GUSENU-676203 format. One record per residue (C-alpha): x, y, z. Coordinates in Angstrom, 1 decimal, always signed. Each point is the difference from the previous one (the first is absolute). Layout:
<sites>
(site (X; Y; Z))
...
</sites>
This chain:
<sites>
(site (-18.2; +143.6; +103.3))
(site (+0.6; +3.6; -1.0))
(site (+3.5; +1.3; -0.4))
(site (+1.1; +2.6; +2.6))
(site (+1.3; +3.5; -0.4))
(site (+1.7; +2.0; +2.7))
(site (-1.0; +3.7; -0.1))
(site (+2.2; +2.7; +1.5))
(site (-2.8; +1.6; +2.0))
(site (+0.0; +3.5; +1.6))
(site (-3.7; +0.2; +0.8))
(site (-0.4; +3.0; -2.2))
(site (-2.6; +0.4; -2.8))
(site (+2.3; -1.2; -2.8))
(site (+1.0; -3.3; +1.6))
(site (-3.5; -0.6; +1.3))
(site (-1.4; +0.3; -3.5))
(site (+2.7; -2.4; -1.2))
(site (-1.4; -2.8; +2.1))
(site (-3.3; -0.5; -2.0))
(site (+1.8; +0.9; -3.2))
(site (+2.4; -2.9; +0.5))
(site (-2.9; -2.4; +0.7))
(site (-1.9; +1.2; -3.0))
(site (+2.8; +0.0; -2.6))
(site (+2.2; -2.8; +1.2))
(site (-2.3; -2.1; +2.2))
(site (+2.7; +0.0; +2.8))
(site (-0.3; -0.6; +3.6))
(site (+1.3; +3.2; +1.4))
(site (+2.4; +0.0; +3.0))
(site (+0.7; +3.6; +1.3))
(site (+3.3; +0.9; +1.6))
(site (+0.6; +3.2; +1.8))
(site (+3.5; +0.7; +1.2))
(site (+0.2; +2.3; +3.0))
(site (+3.0; +2.2; -0.4))
(site (-1.4; +2.7; +2.3))
(site (-3.1; +1.3; -1.7))
(site (-1.7; +0.6; +3.4))
(site (-3.8; +0.4; -0.1))
(site (-0.1; -0.9; -3.7))
(site (+0.0; -3.6; +1.1))
(site (-3.3; +0.2; +2.0))
(site (-2.7; -2.3; -1.3))
(site (+2.0; -1.5; -2.8))
(site (-0.8; -3.6; +0.5))
(site (-3.7; +0.6; +0.2))
(site (+0.0; +2.3; -3.0))
(site (+1.9; -2.6; -2.2))
(site (-2.4; -2.8; +0.8))
(site (-3.1; +2.2; -0.6))
(site (+1.6; +0.7; -3.4))
(site (+0.3; -3.7; -0.8))
(site (+3.5; -1.1; +1.2))
(site (+0.1; -3.4; +1.6))
(site (+2.8; +0.9; +2.3))
(site (+2.0; +3.0; +1.2))
(site (+3.5; +0.0; +1.4))
(site (+1.2; +3.0; +1.9))
(site (+3.7; -0.3; +0.7))
(site (+1.7; +2.3; +2.5))
(site (+3.6; +0.5; -1.2))
(site (+0.7; +3.5; +1.3))
(site (+3.1; -1.0; +1.9))
(site (+1.4; -2.0; -2.9))
(site (-0.7; +2.9; -2.3))
(site (+1.8; +2.5; +2.2))
(site (+3.0; -2.2; +0.9))
(site (+0.7; -1.8; -3.3))
(site (-1.2; +2.4; -2.7))
(site (-0.1; +3.6; +1.4))
(site (+3.3; -0.2; +2.0))
(site (+2.2; -1.0; -2.9))
(site (-1.2; +3.1; -1.7))
(site (+0.8; +2.1; +3.1))
(site (+3.5; -1.6; +0.2))
(site (+0.5; +0.9; -3.7))
(site (-1.5; +3.5; +0.4))
(site (-2.0; -1.0; -3.1))
(site (-2.0; +2.9; -1.4))
(site (-1.6; +0.0; -3.5))
(site (+0.6; +3.1; -2.1))
(site (+1.3; +1.9; +3.0))
(site (-3.4; +0.1; +1.8))
(site (-2.1; -3.2; +0.1))
(site (+0.7; -2.2; +3.0))
(site (-1.4; -3.1; -1.8))
(site (-3.1; -0.7; +2.2))
(site (-2.0; -2.1; -2.4))
(site (+3.1; -1.4; -1.7))
(site (+1.2; -1.6; +3.2))
(site (-3.4; -1.7; +0.6))
(site (-0.7; -1.5; -3.4))
(site (+2.7; -2.7; -0.1))
(site (-1.1; -1.4; +3.3))
(site (-3.7; +0.0; -0.9))
(site (+0.8; -1.8; -3.3))
(site (+2.0; -2.7; +1.8))
(site (-2.7; -0.6; +2.5))
(site (-2.7; -0.2; -2.7))
(site (+2.1; -2.9; -1.5))
(site (+0.2; -1.6; +3.4))
(site (-3.8; +0.0; +0.4))
(site (-0.4; -1.2; -3.6))
(site (+2.2; -3.0; +0.8))
(site (-1.9; -0.7; +3.2))
(site (-3.4; +0.1; -1.8))
(site (+1.2; -1.8; -3.1))
(site (-1.1; +3.1; -2.1))
(site (+0.9; +0.2; -3.6))
(site (+0.0; +3.8; -0.3))
(site (+0.6; +3.3; +1.8))
(site (-2.1; +3.1; -0.8))
(site (+0.8; +3.7; +1.0))
(site (-1.8; +3.2; -0.5))
(site (+2.9; +2.3; -1.0))
(site (-0.8; +2.1; -3.0))
(site (+1.8; -0.3; -3.4))
(site (+1.6; +3.5; +0.5))
(site (+1.7; -0.5; +3.3))
(site (+3.2; -1.4; +1.6))
(site (-1.8; -2.5; +2.3))
(site (-0.9; -2.4; -2.9))
(site (+3.7; -0.3; -0.7))
(site (+1.0; -0.5; +3.6))
(site (-2.7; -2.5; +0.8))
(site (+0.6; -2.1; -3.1))
(site (+3.8; +0.0; +0.3))
(site (-0.3; -1.4; +3.5))
(site (-2.6; -2.6; -1.2))
(site (+2.3; -1.1; -2.8))
(site (+2.9; -0.3; +2.4))
(site (-1.9; -2.3; +2.4))
(site (-2.7; -1.6; -2.2))
(site (+1.1; -0.1; -3.6))
(site (-2.6; -2.7; -0.7))
(site (-3.0; +2.1; +1.2))
(site (-2.2; +1.9; -2.3))
(site (-0.3; +3.8; +0.6))
(site (-3.2; +1.8; -0.5))
(site (+0.1; +3.8; -0.1))
(site (-3.6; +1.0; +0.0))
(site (+0.4; +3.5; -1.4))
(site (+1.9; -1.4; -3.0))
(site (-2.7; -2.5; -1.0))
(site (-2.5; +0.7; -2.9))
(site (-2.8; -1.4; +2.2))
(site (+0.6; +2.7; +2.6))
(site (-2.5; +2.6; -1.1))
(site (-0.1; +2.3; +3.0))
(site (+1.4; +3.4; -0.4))
(site (-1.1; +1.9; +3.1))
(site (-1.0; -0.4; +3.6))
(site (-3.6; +0.3; -1.1))
(site (+0.4; -2.9; -2.4))
(site (+1.6; -2.2; +2.7))
(site (-2.7; +0.8; +2.6))
(site (-2.7; -0.8; -2.6))
(site (+1.7; -3.2; -1.0))
(site (+0.2; -1.1; +3.7))
(site (-3.7; +0.8; +0.4))
(site (-0.9; -2.1; -3.0))
(site (+1.8; -2.9; +1.6))
(site (-1.8; +0.4; +3.4))
(site (+2.8; +1.9; +1.7))
(site (-1.4; +3.1; +1.7))
(site (+2.9; +1.5; +2.0))
(site (+0.4; +3.5; +1.3))
(site (+2.3; +1.3; -2.7))
(site (-0.2; +3.6; -1.0))
(site (+0.0; +1.1; -3.6))
(site (+1.6; +3.3; +1.0))
(site (+3.4; +0.6; -1.6))
(site (+2.9; +0.0; +2.5))
(site (+3.7; -0.3; -0.1))
(site (+1.6; -3.3; -0.9))
(site (+1.9; -1.0; +3.1))
(site (+2.4; -2.7; +1.0))
(site (+0.9; -0.5; +3.7))
(site (+2.3; -2.0; +2.1))
(site (+2.0; +0.5; +3.2))
(site (+2.7; +1.9; -1.9))
(site (-2.1; +2.4; -2.1))
(site (-3.2; +1.1; -1.6))
(site (-0.2; +1.2; -3.6))
(site (-2.6; +2.2; -1.7))
(site (-0.7; +0.3; -3.7))
(site (-2.9; +1.3; -2.1))
(site (-2.4; +3.0; +0.1))
(site (+1.9; +3.3; -0.1))
(site (+3.4; -1.8; +0.2))
(site (-0.4; -1.2; -3.6))
(site (+0.8; +3.6; -1.1))
(site (+3.6; +0.9; +1.0))
(site (-0.9; +3.7; -0.1))
(site (-2.5; -0.4; +2.9))
(site (+1.0; +0.4; +3.6))
(site (-1.1; -2.9; +2.1))
(site (-2.9; +0.4; +2.4))
(site (+2.0; -1.0; +3.0))
(site (-2.9; +0.7; +2.5))
(site (-2.1; -2.6; -1.8))
(site (+2.8; -2.4; -1.0))
(site (+2.2; -0.8; +3.0))
(site (-0.6; -3.1; +2.1))
(site (+3.1; -0.7; +2.1))
(site (+0.8; +3.5; +1.1))
(site (-0.4; +3.7; -0.4))
(site (+1.5; +2.5; -2.4))
(site (+3.1; +1.9; +1.4))
(site (-1.9; +3.3; +0.2))
(site (-2.5; -1.6; +2.4))
(site (+2.6; -1.8; +2.0))
(site (+0.8; +1.0; +3.6))
(site (+2.0; +3.2; +0.5))
(site (+2.4; -1.6; +2.4))
(site (+2.6; -2.6; -1.0))
(site (+0.3; -3.5; +1.5))
(site (+3.2; -1.8; +0.8))
(site (+0.4; -3.7; -0.9))
(site (+2.8; -2.4; +0.8))
(site (+0.5; -3.3; -1.7))
(site (+2.4; -2.8; +0.4))
(site (+1.3; -2.4; -2.7))
(site (+1.8; -3.3; +0.1))
(site (+1.6; -1.2; -3.2))
(site (-2.1; +2.3; -2.0))
(site (-3.3; -1.1; +1.6))
(site (-2.0; +2.3; +2.2))
(site (-0.4; -1.2; +3.6))
(site (-1.6; +2.8; +2.0))
(site (-1.8; +3.3; -0.1))
(site (+0.3; +2.4; +2.9))
(site (+1.4; -2.7; +2.2))
(site (-2.7; -2.5; -0.7))
(site (+1.2; -3.2; -1.7))
(site (-2.4; -1.4; -2.7))
(site (-0.1; -2.3; -2.9))
(site (+0.4; +1.6; -3.5))
(site (-3.7; +0.1; -0.8))
(site (-0.8; +1.8; +3.3))
(site (+2.8; +2.5; -0.6))
(site (-1.4; +0.8; -3.4))
(site (-3.5; +0.5; +1.6))
(site (+1.4; +2.3; +2.6))
(site (+2.0; +2.0; -2.6))
(site (-3.2; +0.2; -2.1))
(site (-1.7; +1.6; +3.0))
(site (+2.8; +2.4; +0.6))
(site (+0.6; +0.8; -3.6))
(site (-3.7; +0.4; -0.8))
(site (-0.4; +2.5; +2.9))
(site (+2.8; +2.2; -1.4))
(site (-0.7; -0.2; -3.7))
(site (+3.0; -2.2; -0.9))
(site (+0.3; -2.0; -3.2))
(site (-2.5; +1.5; -2.4))
(site (+1.2; +0.0; -3.6))
(site (-1.6; +1.0; -3.3))
(site (+1.8; -1.9; -2.9))
(site (-0.4; -0.6; -3.7))
(site (+1.7; -3.4; -0.3))
(site (+0.9; -2.1; -3.0))
(site (-2.0; -3.2; +0.1))
(site (+1.4; -3.4; -1.1))
(site (-2.5; -0.1; -2.8))
(site (+1.3; +3.2; -1.6))
(site (-2.3; +2.8; +1.1))
(site (+0.4; +2.8; +2.5))
(site (-2.4; +0.0; +3.0))
(site (-0.6; +2.5; +2.7))
(site (-0.6; -1.0; +3.6))
(site (+0.1; +1.3; +3.5))
(site (+1.7; -2.3; +2.5))
(site (-0.1; +0.1; +3.8))
(site (+2.8; -1.8; +1.6))
(site (+0.5; +1.7; +3.4))
(site (+1.6; -2.8; +2.0))
(site (+2.0; -1.3; -3.0))
(site (+1.4; +3.5; -0.7))
(site (+1.2; +0.3; +3.6))
(site (+1.5; -3.5; +0.1))
(site (+1.9; +0.5; -3.3))
(site (+1.3; +3.4; +1.2))
(site (+1.1; -1.3; +3.4))
(site (+1.7; -3.0; -1.6))
(site (+1.8; +2.3; -2.5))
(site (+1.0; +2.3; +2.8))
(site (+1.7; -2.9; +1.9))
(site (+1.7; -1.5; -3.1))
(site (+1.8; +3.2; -0.9))
(site (+1.7; -0.2; +3.3))
(site (+1.1; -3.6; -0.4))
(site (+0.6; -1.0; -3.6))
(site (+3.3; +0.9; -1.7))
(site (+0.0; +2.3; -3.0))
(site (+0.4; -2.7; -2.8))
(site (-2.7; -2.3; +1.5))
(site (-2.4; +2.8; +0.4))
(site (+0.5; +1.3; -3.5))
(site (-0.4; -3.5; -1.6))
(site (-3.0; -0.7; +2.2))
(site (-1.7; +3.0; -1.4))
(site (+0.4; -1.4; -3.5))
(site (-1.3; -3.4; +1.1))
(site (-3.0; +1.8; +1.6))
(site (-1.2; +1.3; -3.3))
(site (+0.1; -3.4; -1.7))
(site (-1.5; -1.7; +3.0))
(site (-2.9; +2.5; +0.0))
(site (-0.5; -0.5; -3.8))
(site (-0.1; -3.8; +0.5))
(site (-2.6; +0.2; +2.7))
(site (-2.1; +2.6; -1.9))
(site (+0.0; -2.3; -3.0))
(site (-1.1; -3.1; +2.0))
(site (+3.3; -1.8; -0.4))
(site (+0.2; -1.0; +3.6))
(site (+0.5; -3.7; -0.6))
(site (+3.0; +0.3; -2.3))
(site (+3.7; -0.9; +0.4))
(site (+1.0; +3.6; -0.3))
(site (-2.2; +1.2; +2.8))
(site (+1.4; -2.8; +2.3))
(site (+3.6; +0.9; -1.0))
(site (-0.5; +3.7; +0.7))
(site (-1.7; -0.7; +3.3))
(site (+2.9; -2.1; +1.1))
(site (+2.3; +2.9; -0.6))
(site (-2.4; +2.4; +1.7))
(site (-0.3; -2.3; +3.1))
(site (+3.8; -0.2; +0.3))
(site (+0.1; +3.8; +0.3))
(site (-2.3; -0.1; +3.1))
(site (+2.3; -1.9; +2.3))
(site (+1.1; +3.1; +1.9))
(site (-3.1; +2.2; -0.5))
(site (-0.7; +0.1; +3.7))
(site (-0.7; +3.0; +2.1))
(site (-2.4; +2.8; +1.1))
(site (-1.6; +2.7; -2.1))
(site (-1.8; +3.1; +1.3))
(site (-2.0; +2.4; -2.1))
(site (-2.9; +2.3; +0.3))
(site (-3.2; +0.2; -2.1))
(site (-1.4; +3.3; -1.0))
(site (-2.5; +0.8; -2.7))
(site (+1.1; -2.5; -2.6))
(site (+3.7; +0.1; +0.9))
(site (+2.3; -2.5; +1.7))
(site (+2.8; +2.0; +1.6))
(site (+3.1; -1.7; +1.3))
(site (+0.6; +0.3; +3.8))
(site (+3.0; -2.4; +0.5))
(site (+1.4; -3.4; -1.0))
(site (+2.1; -2.4; +2.0))
(site (+1.5; -3.4; -0.7))
(site (+2.8; -2.2; +1.4))
(site (+1.0; -0.6; -3.6))
(site (+0.2; +3.6; -1.0))
(site (+2.8; +0.9; -2.4))
(site (-0.2; +3.6; +1.0))
(site (+3.0; +1.1; +1.9))
(site (-0.2; +3.3; +1.9))
(site (+3.8; +0.3; +0.1))
(site (+0.2; -0.3; -3.8))
(site (-3.0; +2.2; -0.8))
(site (+0.9; +2.8; +2.4))
(site (+1.5; +3.2; -1.3))
(site (+2.7; -0.4; +2.6))
(site (+3.1; -2.2; -0.9))
(site (-0.1; -3.5; +1.5))
(site (+2.4; -2.9; +0.2))
(site (-1.6; -1.9; -2.9))
(site (+0.1; +2.7; -2.6))
(site (+2.8; +2.3; -1.1))
(site (-1.2; +2.9; -2.2))
(site (+3.3; -0.2; -2.0))
(site (-0.9; -3.5; -1.2))
(site (-2.8; +1.5; -2.1))
(site (+2.5; +1.7; -2.3))
(site (+1.4; -3.3; -1.4))
(site (-3.4; -1.5; -0.3))
(site (-1.3; +2.9; -2.0))
(site (+3.0; -0.1; -2.3))
(site (-0.6; -3.6; -0.8))
(site (-3.8; +0.3; -0.1))
(site (+0.2; +3.0; -2.4))
(site (+2.9; -1.4; -2.1))
(site (-2.3; -1.1; -3.0))
(site (-1.5; +3.5; -0.1))
(site (+3.4; +1.6; +0.1))
(site (+1.5; -2.2; -2.8))
(site (-3.1; +0.6; -2.2))
(site (+0.3; +3.8; +0.5))
(site (+3.7; -0.1; -0.8))
(site (-0.7; -1.9; -3.2))
(site (-2.7; +2.4; -1.1))
(site (+2.2; +3.0; +0.6))
(site (+2.8; -1.6; -2.2))
(site (-2.5; -0.4; -2.8))
(site (-0.8; +3.7; +0.2))
</sites>
C-alpha cells in the first residue's frame, strides 16, 4: 500500500502541477485538502479538477465562521496591525489551515504534508510552524524548495501537466499573484515589483473601487458591539462572518481599505504588495472608535504596546505559542466593557466619525465641559502640576547651580 501525502490544495496552477509531481517523485497517494476561508468563486470545480489531476480524494472544509470568530476577532480586539498598515489577512488564515491539514493527515493516516508556498515568502513559515505544532512527527514537503522541482514559470507548469495527461484551462498569461479570503485580498507581481511604479488600480482591484471612482455622496453606517464583538450593521443583527461580508460590500463601494505597502518579510527581504481589506478596515476603525470611549488611559496605552507584539507574532506564524495565548488572555480581559454603538460615514476612502455611545463610557460631560462642574475644581490643577512637574523643576535648579 502506498504512503499518503496531504496536499494543501488551492486549485491553482501551482498546486495542480504538484499532484503529478508528488506521484512521480515520491510515489505517494495524494489527498488534496482545500480550506474554505472565504475565497468565494475560487472554490468552484476544485474536487473535479483535483481528481482529474491524479488525486485520490479531495476534502473541501468550510471553516469561514471558525476563521472569523476564533482567528480574525482576536486580532480585531487587539487592534493588531503589522508595520502600521497591514491588517494580517493571510497571516490570520495560515495557522488554521495548517492545523486542519494535520487533522486530515491523522484521519487518512498520511505520513507527510505538502504545500506550494515558495521559498521566498512568509507562508512557508506560517504553514510549517502550524504543522510542527500539531503534527511534529509528520514529514513536510515544500515543493518549491526541492531539487526535483524543475518548473520555473507558468508555461513550464502547464507543459508538465500536459505531459502527464492533465489538460486544464490554465492560461500562460502573466497576472498578479493573489491571495484571498473573507478578510482581504492581496496583490503582488507585475508592475508592483518596482516600488517606483504607480499601481494600475483600474486593472488590479477586485473587492472594490478606487476612491476617485467612488460615489460622490457619503453613506452613514451604524454598528453595535457587545464585549468587543460586532453584533449588527444598520440595525440588522448578523454573525461575524456576515457582518464582514456586509462591510466588504459597503467598504468596497466607497473605496475603503486599499493600502500600498513595502513590508519586511519574515525571511529577511522587503516585498511590495497592494492589499484590499474594505470590511476589515471599517471593523477595526469602528472597534477602535468604541474602545477610546471606554478603556482607561493606562489600559489603552499598554494595549497599544501589546498590539504591536501580537501583530508581529501573527505575521511570523507564531499563533500556536504560549506567548500568543498569554497576550490574547490580556486582550480578551480588556473587552469586558467594550459594548455600545458606533456611527460613521464612508466617503471616498475615508471613515468619518459620526457619534459613539456606550453604557460603559468613561467620558463625563460635566468633567469635559469648559464650564465648572461639581466633580472638578480648576484650582486642584495647580497642586497636580506642581507635583507632576517637580522632577523638571529640580533638574533645572541643579543645572542652574552648575552654571
